Biotite code that builds the C-alpha atoms (Angstrom):
import biotite.structure as struc

atoms = struc.array([
    struc.Atom([-27.248, 92.317, 129.717], chain_id="A", res_id=1, res_name="GLN", atom_name="CA", element="C"),
    struc.Atom([-30.256, 91.107, 127.929], chain_id="A", res_id=2, res_name="VAL", atom_name="CA", element="C"),
    struc.Atom([-31.637, 87.616, 128.220], chain_id="A", res_id=3, res_name="GLN", atom_name="CA", element="C"),
    struc.Atom([-33.717, 85.971, 125.521], chain_id="A", res_id=4, res_name="LEU", atom_name="CA", element="C"),
    struc.Atom([-35.820, 83.034, 125.704], chain_id="A", res_id=5, res_name="VAL", atom_name="CA", element="C"),
    struc.Atom([-37.122, 81.366, 122.735], chain_id="A", res_id=6, res_name="GLU", atom_name="CA", element="C"),
    struc.Atom([-40.409, 78.786, 122.674], chain_id="A", res_id=7, res_name="SER", atom_name="CA", element="C"),
    struc.Atom([-42.901, 77.461, 120.388], chain_id="A", res_id=8, res_name="GLY", atom_name="CA", element="C"),
    struc.Atom([-40.860, 75.350, 118.382], chain_id="A", res_id=9, res_name="GLY", atom_name="CA", element="C"),
    struc.Atom([-42.051, 71.551, 117.487], chain_id="A", res_id=10, res_name="GLY", atom_name="CA", element="C"),
    struc.Atom([-42.710, 69.458, 114.828], chain_id="A", res_id=11, res_name="LEU", atom_name="CA", element="C"),
    struc.Atom([-45.286, 70.267, 112.020], chain_id="A", res_id=12, res_name="VAL", atom_name="CA", element="C"),
    struc.Atom([-46.615, 68.804, 108.876], chain_id="A", res_id=13, res_name="GLN", atom_name="CA", element="C"),
    struc.Atom([-45.625, 70.809, 105.469], chain_id="A", res_id=14, res_name="ALA", atom_name="CA", element="C"),
    struc.Atom([-48.383, 73.095, 105.105], chain_id="A", res_id=15, res_name="GLY", atom_name="CA", element="C"),
    struc.Atom([-48.953, 73.933, 108.572], chain_id="A", res_id=16, res_name="GLY", atom_name="CA", element="C"),
    struc.Atom([-48.324, 76.750, 110.897], chain_id="A", res_id=17, res_name="SER", atom_name="CA", element="C"),
    struc.Atom([-46.543, 77.571, 114.037], chain_id="A", res_id=18, res_name="LEU", atom_name="CA", element="C"),
    struc.Atom([-46.061, 80.822, 116.318], chain_id="A", res_id=19, res_name="ARG", atom_name="CA", element="C"),
    struc.Atom([-42.384, 81.233, 118.041], chain_id="A", res_id=20, res_name="LEU", atom_name="CA", element="C"),
    struc.Atom([-42.017, 83.488, 120.925], chain_id="A", res_id=21, res_name="SER", atom_name="CA", element="C"),
    struc.Atom([-38.942, 85.235, 122.412], chain_id="A", res_id=22, res_name="CYS", atom_name="CA", element="C"),
    struc.Atom([-39.440, 86.690, 125.900], chain_id="A", res_id=23, res_name="THR", atom_name="CA", element="C"),
    struc.Atom([-36.694, 89.362, 126.970], chain_id="A", res_id=24, res_name="ALA", atom_name="CA", element="C"),
    struc.Atom([-35.579, 90.067, 130.155], chain_id="A", res_id=25, res_name="SER", atom_name="CA", element="C"),
    struc.Atom([-32.614, 92.239, 131.890], chain_id="A", res_id=26, res_name="GLY", atom_name="CA", element="C"),
    struc.Atom([-33.221, 95.301, 130.166], chain_id="A", res_id=27, res_name="ARG", atom_name="CA", element="C"),
    struc.Atom([-35.887, 97.520, 128.726], chain_id="A", res_id=28, res_name="THR", atom_name="CA", element="C"),
    struc.Atom([-37.127, 95.597, 125.536], chain_id="A", res_id=29, res_name="PHE", atom_name="CA", element="C"),
    struc.Atom([-38.463, 98.364, 123.978], chain_id="A", res_id=30, res_name="SER", atom_name="CA", element="C"),
    struc.Atom([-35.142, 99.907, 123.152], chain_id="A", res_id=31, res_name="ARG", atom_name="CA", element="C"),
    struc.Atom([-33.775, 97.347, 120.816], chain_id="A", res_id=32, res_name="TYR", atom_name="CA", element="C"),
    struc.Atom([-34.557, 96.134, 117.590], chain_id="A", res_id=33, res_name="GLY", atom_name="CA", element="C"),
    struc.Atom([-35.556, 92.620, 117.283], chain_id="A", res_id=34, res_name="MET", atom_name="CA", element="C"),
    struc.Atom([-34.647, 89.679, 114.462], chain_id="A", res_id=35, res_name="ALA", atom_name="CA", element="C"),
    struc.Atom([-35.043, 86.276, 114.085], chain_id="A", res_id=36, res_name="TRP", atom_name="CA", element="C"),
    struc.Atom([-32.475, 84.049, 112.604], chain_id="A", res_id=37, res_name="PHE", atom_name="CA", element="C"),
    struc.Atom([-32.322, 80.084, 111.768], chain_id="A", res_id=38, res_name="ARG", atom_name="CA", element="C"),
    struc.Atom([-29.877, 77.458, 111.413], chain_id="A", res_id=39, res_name="ARG", atom_name="CA", element="C"),
    struc.Atom([-30.677, 74.711, 109.390], chain_id="A", res_id=40, res_name="PRO", atom_name="CA", element="C"),
    struc.Atom([-28.897, 71.210, 109.948], chain_id="A", res_id=41, res_name="PRO", atom_name="CA", element="C"),
    struc.Atom([-25.520, 71.204, 108.744], chain_id="A", res_id=42, res_name="GLY", atom_name="CA", element="C"),
    struc.Atom([-25.529, 74.704, 107.440], chain_id="A", res_id=43, res_name="LYS", atom_name="CA", element="C"),
    struc.Atom([-24.620, 78.227, 108.617], chain_id="A", res_id=44, res_name="GLU", atom_name="CA", element="C"),
    struc.Atom([-27.215, 80.771, 110.479], chain_id="A", res_id=45, res_name="ARG", atom_name="CA", element="C"),
    struc.Atom([-29.140, 82.707, 108.132], chain_id="A", res_id=46, res_name="GLU", atom_name="CA", element="C"),
    struc.Atom([-31.502, 85.831, 108.327], chain_id="A", res_id=47, res_name="PHE", atom_name="CA", element="C"),
    struc.Atom([-35.329, 85.512, 108.414], chain_id="A", res_id=48, res_name="VAL", atom_name="CA", element="C"),
    struc.Atom([-36.738, 88.571, 109.698], chain_id="A", res_id=49, res_name="ALA", atom_name="CA", element="C"),
    struc.Atom([-36.346, 91.802, 111.750], chain_id="A", res_id=50, res_name="ALA", atom_name="CA", element="C"),
    struc.Atom([-38.547, 94.303, 113.166], chain_id="A", res_id=51, res_name="ILE", atom_name="CA", element="C"),
    struc.Atom([-37.704, 97.829, 114.617], chain_id="A", res_id=52, res_name="THR", atom_name="CA", element="C"),
    struc.Atom([-37.973, 99.344, 117.944], chain_id="A", res_id=53, res_name="ILE", atom_name="CA", element="C"),
    struc.Atom([-41.548, 100.666, 117.569], chain_id="A", res_id=54, res_name="SER", atom_name="CA", element="C"),
    struc.Atom([-42.624, 98.016, 115.241], chain_id="A", res_id=55, res_name="GLY", atom_name="CA", element="C"),
    struc.Atom([-43.193, 100.367, 112.787], chain_id="A", res_id=56, res_name="ALA", atom_name="CA", element="C"),
    struc.Atom([-41.051, 98.831, 109.958], chain_id="A", res_id=57, res_name="SER", atom_name="CA", element="C"),
    struc.Atom([-40.468, 94.953, 109.192], chain_id="A", res_id=58, res_name="ALA", atom_name="CA", element="C"),
    struc.Atom([-38.492, 92.918, 106.557], chain_id="A", res_id=59, res_name="PHE", atom_name="CA", element="C"),
    struc.Atom([-37.882, 89.466, 105.080], chain_id="A", res_id=60, res_name="TYR", atom_name="CA", element="C"),
    struc.Atom([-35.348, 87.273, 103.673], chain_id="A", res_id=61, res_name="SER", atom_name="CA", element="C"),
    struc.Atom([-36.904, 86.337, 99.930], chain_id="A", res_id=62, res_name="ASP", atom_name="CA", element="C"),
    struc.Atom([-37.462, 82.396, 101.467], chain_id="A", res_id=63, res_name="SER", atom_name="CA", element="C"),
    struc.Atom([-39.866, 83.306, 103.902], chain_id="A", res_id=64, res_name="VAL", atom_name="CA", element="C"),
    struc.Atom([-41.910, 86.573, 102.854], chain_id="A", res_id=65, res_name="LYS", atom_name="CA", element="C"),
    struc.Atom([-45.445, 86.235, 102.525], chain_id="A", res_id=66, res_name="GLY", atom_name="CA", element="C"),
    struc.Atom([-45.293, 83.181, 104.797], chain_id="A", res_id=67, res_name="ARG", atom_name="CA", element="C"),
    struc.Atom([-43.640, 84.529, 107.610], chain_id="A", res_id=68, res_name="PHE", atom_name="CA", element="C"),
    struc.Atom([-44.798, 87.525, 109.859], chain_id="A", res_id=69, res_name="THR", atom_name="CA", element="C"),
    struc.Atom([-42.924, 89.086, 112.627], chain_id="A", res_id=70, res_name="ILE", atom_name="CA", element="C"),
    struc.Atom([-44.481, 91.353, 115.530], chain_id="A", res_id=71, res_name="SER", atom_name="CA", element="C"),
    struc.Atom([-43.748, 92.755, 118.828], chain_id="A", res_id=72, res_name="ARG", atom_name="CA", element="C"),
    struc.Atom([-45.858, 93.113, 122.101], chain_id="A", res_id=73, res_name="ASP", atom_name="CA", element="C"),
    struc.Atom([-43.547, 95.384, 123.783], chain_id="A", res_id=74, res_name="ASN", atom_name="CA", element="C"),
    struc.Atom([-45.857, 95.419, 126.954], chain_id="A", res_id=75, res_name="ALA", atom_name="CA", element="C"),
    struc.Atom([-44.808, 91.892, 127.470], chain_id="A", res_id=76, res_name="LYS", atom_name="CA", element="C"),
    struc.Atom([-41.258, 92.137, 126.377], chain_id="A", res_id=77, res_name="ASN", atom_name="CA", element="C"),
    struc.Atom([-41.895, 89.624, 123.554], chain_id="A", res_id=78, res_name="THR", atom_name="CA", element="C"),
    struc.Atom([-41.361, 89.075, 119.774], chain_id="A", res_id=79, res_name="VAL", atom_name="CA", element="C"),
    struc.Atom([-43.121, 86.765, 117.798], chain_id="A", res_id=80, res_name="TYR", atom_name="CA", element="C"),
    struc.Atom([-42.656, 84.905, 114.296], chain_id="A", res_id=81, res_name="LEU", atom_name="CA", element="C"),
    struc.Atom([-45.876, 83.606, 112.961], chain_id="A", res_id=82, res_name="GLN", atom_name="CA", element="C"),
    struc.Atom([-44.968, 80.941, 110.293], chain_id="A", res_id=83, res_name="MET", atom_name="CA", element="C"),
    struc.Atom([-47.665, 79.721, 107.718], chain_id="A", res_id=84, res_name="ASN", atom_name="CA", element="C"),
    struc.Atom([-47.487, 77.715, 104.860], chain_id="A", res_id=85, res_name="SER", atom_name="CA", element="C"),
    struc.Atom([-44.540, 75.681, 106.351], chain_id="A", res_id=86, res_name="LEU", atom_name="CA", element="C"),
    struc.Atom([-42.086, 73.731, 104.150], chain_id="A", res_id=87, res_name="LYS", atom_name="CA", element="C"),
    struc.Atom([-39.273, 71.283, 104.941], chain_id="A", res_id=88, res_name="PRO", atom_name="CA", element="C"),
    struc.Atom([-36.900, 73.331, 104.157], chain_id="A", res_id=89, res_name="GLU", atom_name="CA", element="C"),
    struc.Atom([-37.960, 75.549, 106.736], chain_id="A", res_id=90, res_name="ASP", atom_name="CA", element="C"),
    struc.Atom([-36.591, 72.928, 109.116], chain_id="A", res_id=91, res_name="THR", atom_name="CA", element="C"),
    struc.Atom([-33.956, 74.755, 111.488], chain_id="A", res_id=92, res_name="ALA", atom_name="CA", element="C"),
    struc.Atom([-33.017, 75.920, 114.823], chain_id="A", res_id=93, res_name="THR", atom_name="CA", element="C"),
    struc.Atom([-34.508, 79.440, 115.135], chain_id="A", res_id=94, res_name="TYR", atom_name="CA", element="C"),
    struc.Atom([-32.873, 82.353, 117.174], chain_id="A", res_id=95, res_name="TYR", atom_name="CA", element="C"),
    struc.Atom([-33.999, 85.521, 118.251], chain_id="A", res_id=96, res_name="CYS", atom_name="CA", element="C"),
    struc.Atom([-31.746, 88.432, 118.361], chain_id="A", res_id=97, res_name="ALA", atom_name="CA", element="C"),
    struc.Atom([-31.495, 92.248, 119.839], chain_id="A", res_id=98, res_name="THR", atom_name="CA", element="C"),
    struc.Atom([-29.721, 94.796, 117.887], chain_id="A", res_id=99, res_name="SER", atom_name="CA", element="C"),
    struc.Atom([-28.581, 98.101, 120.029], chain_id="A", res_id=100, res_name="LEU", atom_name="CA", element="C"),
    struc.Atom([-28.285, 99.712, 116.717], chain_id="A", res_id=101, res_name="GLY", atom_name="CA", element="C"),
    struc.Atom([-29.671, 99.566, 113.151], chain_id="A", res_id=102, res_name="ARG", atom_name="CA", element="C"),
    struc.Atom([-31.513, 96.096, 112.291], chain_id="A", res_id=103, res_name="VAL", atom_name="CA", element="C"),
    struc.Atom([-30.288, 94.449, 109.275], chain_id="A", res_id=104, res_name="GLY", atom_name="CA", element="C"),
    struc.Atom([-29.832, 91.106, 107.600], chain_id="A", res_id=105, res_name="VAL", atom_name="CA", element="C"),
    struc.Atom([-26.207, 90.175, 109.032], chain_id="A", res_id=106, res_name="ARG", atom_name="CA", element="C"),
    struc.Atom([-25.372, 88.646, 112.284], chain_id="A", res_id=107, res_name="GLU", atom_name="CA", element="C"),
    struc.Atom([-22.861, 91.361, 113.601], chain_id="A", res_id=108, res_name="ASP", atom_name="CA", element="C"),
    struc.Atom([-25.548, 93.552, 113.618], chain_id="A", res_id=109, res_name="GLU", atom_name="CA", element="C"),
    struc.Atom([-27.043, 91.998, 116.754], chain_id="A", res_id=110, res_name="TYR", atom_name="CA", element="C"),
    struc.Atom([-25.844, 91.964, 120.174], chain_id="A", res_id=111, res_name="ASP", atom_name="CA", element="C"),
    struc.Atom([-27.820, 89.339, 122.119], chain_id="A", res_id=112, res_name="TYR", atom_name="CA", element="C"),
    struc.Atom([-28.906, 85.908, 121.185], chain_id="A", res_id=113, res_name="TRP", atom_name="CA", element="C"),
    struc.Atom([-31.087, 83.503, 122.632], chain_id="A", res_id=114, res_name="GLY", atom_name="CA", element="C"),
    struc.Atom([-30.568, 79.720, 122.898], chain_id="A", res_id=115, res_name="GLN", atom_name="CA", element="C"),
    struc.Atom([-32.703, 78.702, 120.073], chain_id="A", res_id=116, res_name="GLY", atom_name="CA", element="C"),
    struc.Atom([-35.887, 76.584, 119.569], chain_id="A", res_id=117, res_name="THR", atom_name="CA", element="C"),
    struc.Atom([-35.941, 73.827, 116.880], chain_id="A", res_id=118, res_name="ARG", atom_name="CA", element="C"),
    struc.Atom([-38.532, 73.452, 114.114], chain_id="A", res_id=119, res_name="VAL", atom_name="CA", element="C"),
    struc.Atom([-39.034, 70.617, 112.419], chain_id="A", res_id=120, res_name="THR", atom_name="CA", element="C"),
    struc.Atom([-41.072, 70.303, 109.188], chain_id="A", res_id=121, res_name="VAL", atom_name="CA", element="C"),
    struc.Atom([-42.121, 66.896, 107.997], chain_id="A", res_id=122, res_name="SER", atom_name="CA", element="C"),
    struc.Atom([-43.137, 66.080, 104.436], chain_id="A", res_id=123, res_name="SER", atom_name="CA", element="C"),
])
């Protein structure tokens, strides 16, 4: 069992920045790949970014590439999502997730999920 708790969401103006954190407990954090997904209001959850166990490889959705950066600190059992140049369309509930296998862009590739943290970007 892995427990994930997201934090760092809030209200920010367009063009601003926000850093989300996800802290894991219950099992060895360093054994899992990590990802961020988001669910905009009234829409389905979508992939944002993923990072491998070692942090050596990361990939992003086209909509956030160049603006968002995923990173991890295994010593702190934490994965981060640095969000820059935020746009109103980034408004969503953001979720972190862990994968016991390969990291990818599909929800069914992930095994544990946090409760989510809300991000609202105003125009």
